[in-house]
N, C-alpha and C positions, 0 to 999 in steps of 0.2 A: 449801902447796897449789901444784900446777904450773900452768902456763899454759893447757894443754889443759882441766883441770878448771874453771879460772876462766871460760873462754870458754863452756863448756857452761852453767855457772851463770848467766852474764849473758844468754845466749840465752833460758834458761827463765824468768828474771825478766821479760824484755821480752815474751815471749810471754804470760805471765800478765797483765801490765799492758794489753797490747792487747786481750785477750779481755775483761778486766774493764771497760775503757772501752767497748767495743762493747755489752756487756751492759747498762752503765748508760745508754748512749744510747737502746737499745731500750726499756729499763724507763720511761725519762722521757717517751716519746713519748706526747702527748695525742691522743686519736682523737675526732673529731666525726662523728656519724651524719647524713649528708646526705640530707634528704628531696627531694622533687621541687621543692617550693616554695624550699627553701634553695639547692638547685642553680641555680635561676634567679637568685637574689640574688648568688650567687657567680660567675656568668657561666659556669657549667659546663652542658654540653649532652650528652645521650646520644641518638643517632639509631639507629633500628633499621629493618630491612627484611627481608622474607622472602628466603631463599636456598634455594629448593626447598621441598618439602612438610614437611621436618622441621627445617631449620636456620634460624637467625637471624644476620644480619650486624649486629653491634654496632659503633657508632664513637662515641668519646668525645673531646670537645674543650673545651679551656679556655685562657685566656690566662695566661701565667707573669708575672703582675704583682700588685700589692697583696699579698694574703696569700700568693700563690703565686710571689713573686719569687724566693725561695730554693728554688723547686721542684727536687726530687731525681729522682723516678721515679714511674711509675704501676705498682702491682702488682695481680696478680689472685689471688684465693683462691677455691677451690670447697670449700664445707662441707656436710656432711649432719648437720643439727643442730649439736652441738658437735664433731662428729667432722671433723677437717681432711683432705680428700682431696688437694688440691694447695695449697700455700702459698708466698707470696712469689715468684711467677712474674712477674718484671718484664717488662712489655710493651715491645716496641720502639716508639719514638716517631718521629714525623716532624713537620715545622713546615709550617704552611700559609703562603699568600702574605701573610697579615696577621700572622704571627708566632705563631698559636696552636699549642699542643701538641695533636696529634692521635694517638690510638692506636685500633686497631680489631682485631677478632677475629671468628671464626664459632664459634657454639656450637649444640649440638643443643637444641631447644626444652625437653626434660626437665631440662636443666642450668641454665636461666636462674634459677630460683628459689634455686639454690645459689651463684650467682657474685657475689662482691663486688669492686669496684674500690677501690683506695686510693690517694689522691695524697699521697705523702710529701714533707714539707717540712722542711728542716733549718734551723730559724729560731732555734735557740739553741746555744751551744756544745757542751752535753752532752746534747742531746735533740732534740726536733723535734715536728712535728705531723702528724697524718694525717686525711684526709677520705675517709670510707668511704661508698660509694654501692652500694646493693644493686640490681643490674640489674633484678631483677623489679619493683621500684617504677617503672621507667620504659618498660615494654613493654606496657602494657595495650592500647594501640591496635592493635598487631600481633596480639596474641592474640585480640582481639575480632574483627578482620578474618578470621582464620583459622577462627573458629568461627561465621561469619555463618550464620544460619538458611537462608537462600537457597542459599548454597554447600553446606551440608550436604545439603539436599534434592536438589540437582543430583548430588552424588556417589552419594547412595543410589539415585537413579533409574538412574544409568549402571551401578552394581553390579548392579542388578536386570536390565538389559538383557544384560550380560556373562554373568550366570548363566544366562539363558534360552539364549543361544548355546552355552554349555559343555555343555548337556544333548544336543547334537547330536554323535552318535558314529558310528564306522565300524560298518557293518552295519545301520543304520537305512535305511529306504526313503526315496525321494524324496517320498512321501506324506506321511511323518512330518515331514520337514524343512519342507515347505510348510504345516504347521500353525504354524510358528513364524516363518519367514522367507518373503520373496517374491523372485522372480527379478530380478536386476539386468539391465535391458535393455541398459545400456552394457557389461556384462560379457561373459564368454565365451558363445558361442552352441552350442559343441559339447556334445552331450548327455552326454558322458563327462566333461566338465570344465566346471563352471558356477559362476558368482558369484552369491551371493544377498545381500540386504541386509535389515536389520530394518525392519518396517513403521512403527515409531514413530520411527526415526531412520535416514534414508537415508545417513548418514555411516559407519555401522557395518556392515561386510560380512564375508562369509565365502566362501572358495574351496572347492569341493567336487569330488571326483572320484568317478565312479560306474562300477559294473559294470552292463552293460545287461541288463535281465531277458530271459529266453528267450521270455517271453509276448509281448513286444513293447509291453506296456503300460509307458510310462516312469515311471508313478507307482510301479511295483514294483522300479524300479532301486535298487541298494544302494551305500551309501557305502563307498568303500574307503580314501579319504584326505581329510583335511580340513586346512585352514590354521589358524593362530591368528587370532582376530578382527583385522580390518583397519579402519584409520581412512582414509576417502576424503572429502577435504574438498569434493569437487565433488558436491553433491547430486543425487540422481536419485530423484524420487518416482514415476516412471512405472511401470506393471506391465504384464506380459504379458496 
């Protein structure tokens, strides 16, 4: 057998041994499902806060001591039932001033129930242990705040106002406009271009341009152009 052939065989055997050893380590890792109460016992904390209407900022922190003194990394998995969508995405960590490990990420709310964080600990020569935390078990308060009945009522009320304003179209008369809106005295005074506000909320306004009616009756003037709904935080409840 020549030297080149022996070298290739040795590399092949070494590769096999490395793969086998890695597979054995993975197979022997023991996994503990960590509840919210258990996380508290272990000194683990998940903090969440809203990041806009659809996203959640998630921050996970623990101290690399005790059971976690041989901490290796924190990985993230996204699963849909038993189907793995994203697996073994190791998160970048940072250390706090107290020495804690901190990892964070942003996720859409619809993915929260599918995300699992795993703290991997290499605490034995040919294996290790993992501590799995399902993010959905730690975000109830954020979800409850986002679904507060009072907030929902406010959103529904605002949607109703906007829908009313959206019924105002080019070609409608000033008479039709004033069935929905009232004139904003702080707005434009030129009859060809005027600002109106909603009577139920003076913050919400609309700019309109008109073609003046030949009859001279300003109520017959027709809309030629309209703006998008405006938000003016200087309230004006006065009427002409």
